[in-house]
C-alpha positions in Angstrom: 115.2 69.1 3.1 117.8 67.3 4.9 117.6 64.9 7.7 120.2 63.6 9.8 120.0 60.9 12.6 119.2 62.6 15.9 121.6 62.7 18.8 120.2 61.2 21.9 120.8 63.5 24.9 121.8 61.8 28.1 121.8 63.0 31.7 125.2 62.6 33.1 126.6 62.7 36.7 125.1 63.4 40.0 127.0 65.7 42.5 127.5 64.1 45.9 127.8 66.4 48.8 130.1 65.0 51.5 129.9 66.0 55.1 133.1 65.8 57.1 134.1 66.8 60.5 136.5 69.6 61.3 138.8 69.0 64.2 138.2 71.4 67.0 135.1 72.9 65.6 132.1 73.3 67.7 129.0 71.2 66.8 126.5 73.1 64.5 123.3 74.0 66.2 121.1 72.5 63.3 119.1 69.4 64.4 120.7 66.0 63.8 119.3 63.7 61.0 116.9 61.3 62.5 116.5 57.7 61.3 113.3 58.7 59.5 115.1 61.5 57.6 117.8 59.1 56.6 115.2 56.7 55.2 113.5 59.4 53.2 116.8 60.6 51.8 117.6 57.0 50.7 114.2 56.7 49.0 114.6 60.0 47.1 118.1 58.9 45.9 116.6 55.7 44.6 113.8 57.5 42.7 116.3 59.9 41.1 118.6 57.0 40.0 115.6 55.2 38.4 114.5 58.4 36.6 118.0 58.8 35.1 118.1 55.2 33.9 114.7 55.9 32.2 116.3 58.9 30.4 119.2 56.7 29.1 117.0 53.8 27.7 114.2 54.7 25.4 112.0 51.7 25.0 110.8 51.0 21.4 112.9 53.7 19.7 113.8 52.8 16.1 116.4 54.8 14.0 114.9 56.5 11.0 116.3 56.0 7.5 117.6 58.9 5.3 116.7 59.4 1.6 117.4 62.0 -1.1 116.8 62.5 -4.8 119.4 62.7 -7.6 117.7 63.9 -10.8 119.7 63.2 -14.0 116.8 63.2 -16.4 116.4 65.7 -19.2 113.3 64.0 -20.4 111.2 64.0 -17.2 109.4 67.2 -16.3 109.8 68.9 -13.0 108.8 66.3 -10.4 107.8 65.7 -6.8 109.0 62.4 -5.3 107.4 60.8 -2.3 108.0 57.6 -0.3 104.9 56.0 1.3 103.2 59.4 1.2 106.2 61.3 2.7 107.4 64.0 0.3 111.2 63.7 -0.2 111.7 66.3 -2.9 109.5 69.0 -4.5 109.8 70.6 -8.0 113.2 69.1 -8.8 114.8 68.9 -12.3 117.9 67.7 -14.0 121.1 68.2 -12.0 119.4 68.3 -8.6 121.0 66.5 -5.7 118.7 67.2 -2.8 119.6 67.1 0.9 118.6 64.0 2.8 115.2 63.7 4.4 114.1 61.5 7.2 111.8 58.5 6.7 110.4 55.7 8.9 112.2 52.5 8.2 110.3 50.1 5.9 110.7 46.7 4.3 108.2 47.3 1.6 107.9 51.0 0.6 106.3 52.5 -2.5 108.1 55.4 -4.3 106.0 57.8 -6.4 107.3 60.2 -9.0 104.6 62.9 -9.8 104.7 65.8 -12.1 104.9 69.1 -10.2 101.9 70.2 -12.2 99.8 67.5 -10.4 97.9 64.6 -12.0 98.4 60.9 -11.8 101.9 59.6 -10.9 104.3 59.5 -13.9 105.9 56.4 -12.5 105.9 54.4 -9.3 107.4 51.3 -7.8 106.8 49.2 -4.7 108.6 46.8 -2.4 111.6 49.0 -1.9 113.5 48.4 1.4 114.6 51.4 3.6 116.7 49.9 6.4 116.8 51.8 9.7 120.0 53.9 10.1 120.9 53.6 6.4 121.1 56.3 3.6 119.6 56.0 0.1 119.4 58.0 -3.2 116.3 57.8 -5.5 118.1 58.1 -8.8 116.0 59.4 -11.7 117.7 59.0 -15.1 116.9 58.8 -18.8 116.9 55.5 -20.7 119.8 55.4 -23.2 117.8 52.9 -25.4 114.6 55.0 -25.5 114.9 58.7 -26.3 111.7 59.6 -24.4 112.0 57.0 -21.6 113.1 57.5 -18.0 112.9 55.7 -14.8 114.4 55.5 -11.3 116.6 53.2 -9.2 117.2 53.1 -5.5 120.9 53.4 -4.6 122.3 52.6 -1.1 124.7 55.3 -0.1 127.7 55.1 2.2 126.7 56.4 5.6 130.0 56.3 7.5 132.9 58.6 7.0 135.9 57.6 4.9 138.9 56.3 6.8 141.1 58.9 8.4 143.3 60.6 5.8 141.2 59.3 2.9 138.2 60.4 0.8 135.6 58.2 -0.8 133.9 59.1 -4.2 131.2 57.4 -6.3 130.6 58.5 -9.9 127.3 58.2 -11.8 127.7 58.5 -15.6 124.6 59.8 -17.3 126.4 61.5 -20.2 124.5 59.6 -22.9 126.0 61.6 -25.9 129.5 61.5 -24.5 129.5 57.8 -23.6 132.1 56.0 -21.4 134.5 58.3 -19.5 137.8 58.1 -17.6 138.0 60.0 -14.3 141.2 61.4 -12.9 141.8 63.0 -9.4 145.1 64.8 -10.2 147.2 66.0 -7.2 148.3 69.6 -7.2 151.6 69.9 -9.1 150.9 66.9 -11.4 149.4 66.8 -14.9 147.2 64.3 -16.7 150.3 63.2 -18.6 151.6 61.4 -15.6 148.3 60.5 -13.9 146.3 57.3 -14.0 142.5 57.2 -14.0 140.9 56.7 -10.6 138.0 55.2 -12.5 138.5 53.9 -16.1 135.9 53.3 -18.9 132.9 54.2 -16.8 129.9 53.4 -19.0 126.6 55.2 -19.1 124.2 53.9 -16.4 126.9 52.0 -14.6 126.6 52.1 -10.8 130.1 51.6 -9.4 131.1 51.3 -5.8 132.8 54.1 -3.8 136.5 54.5 -4.5 138.7 55.5 -1.6 142.0 57.4 -2.1 144.5 59.5 0.0 143.1 62.9 0.8 145.0 65.9 -0.6 144.3 68.9 -2.9 143.2 67.5 -6.3 141.7 68.6 -9.6 139.0 66.3 -11.1 139.4 65.7 -14.8 137.0 63.7 -16.9 137.8 62.6 -20.4 136.2 60.3 -23.0 137.6 56.9 -22.4 141.1 56.4 -23.9 141.6 60.2 -24.6 143.6 62.7 -22.6 141.8 65.8 -23.9 139.7 66.9 -21.0 135.9 66.9 -21.3 135.7 68.5 -17.9 138.1 70.1 -15.5 137.1 71.1 -12.0 138.4 73.9 -9.7 140.9 72.6 -7.2 139.3 70.5 -4.5 140.9 70.5 -1.0 140.2 67.2 0.7 141.1 66.8 4.3 139.9 63.2 5.0 136.6 61.6 5.9 134.6 63.1 3.0 132.2 60.9 1.1 130.8 62.3 -2.2 128.6 61.2 -5.1 129.4 62.8 -8.5 126.8 63.0 -11.2 128.1 63.3 -14.8 125.7 64.5 -17.5 125.9 65.9 -21.0 126.1 69.6 -21.3 123.0 71.0 -22.9 124.2 74.3 -24.2 127.9 73.7 -25.1 130.1 71.2 -26.9 133.2 72.4 -25.0 133.1 71.1 -22.3 130.7 68.4 -23.5 129.8 67.3 -19.9 128.9 69.0 -16.7 129.2 67.7 -13.1 127.1 67.9 -10.0 128.4 66.8 -6.6 126.4 65.6 -3.5 127.7 65.4 0.0 127.0 61.9 1.4 129.0 62.4 4.6 130.9 65.5 5.5 
């Protein structure tokens, strides 16, 4: 599912036909416009102008809000997630970052997390605010202090493109076994030996702000905090400017090398 704000179509331009005289030409044989015809033409033009104004101003229109799901929980079963009865994501599991879906704006919304297999809601929460024109992520994650516990938080996402020539990234660390990590975005031709972390000592369950940096071709490298041995190395990422991304970091379930795996969501393309 993915919703994006609609684009309002607008009627533009009216062609005006101008009559001009041609020197030396003989008068046309068509009848001249009478005063009555001129009056009728003026009324028709006024009606057309008013109808165009109505097309450009839609009374009572309210922008929708956009929401998606980021599922970082190994403990939770496959789930459906709804907001005020509107299904946002169906049958999602750990590692899912869904496309955005459109919702009516609300100052007091209820979020429901239900098992795909039906039954009563597993968890729910009320009084969440979804502001018109904004973007949000419903972030489902395990509780580091309770091995069988999980819950969700509502994150406000960046909805405008990064500045020209820059890219903006946000990192969510849910690698409970690995712990705090350092994150590098290493330009092509450089190595981790002469790089500095873009984000240092990112703890589990921390929710940092977006970080903006100059766009270029980079490799994302993630290491346990204070170490230079990579826990994760991405393929080269070609950044051209304007991109906004959210990166989810979780423990790898089936390997110890690398110990973490990464999922990336597009906030703004």
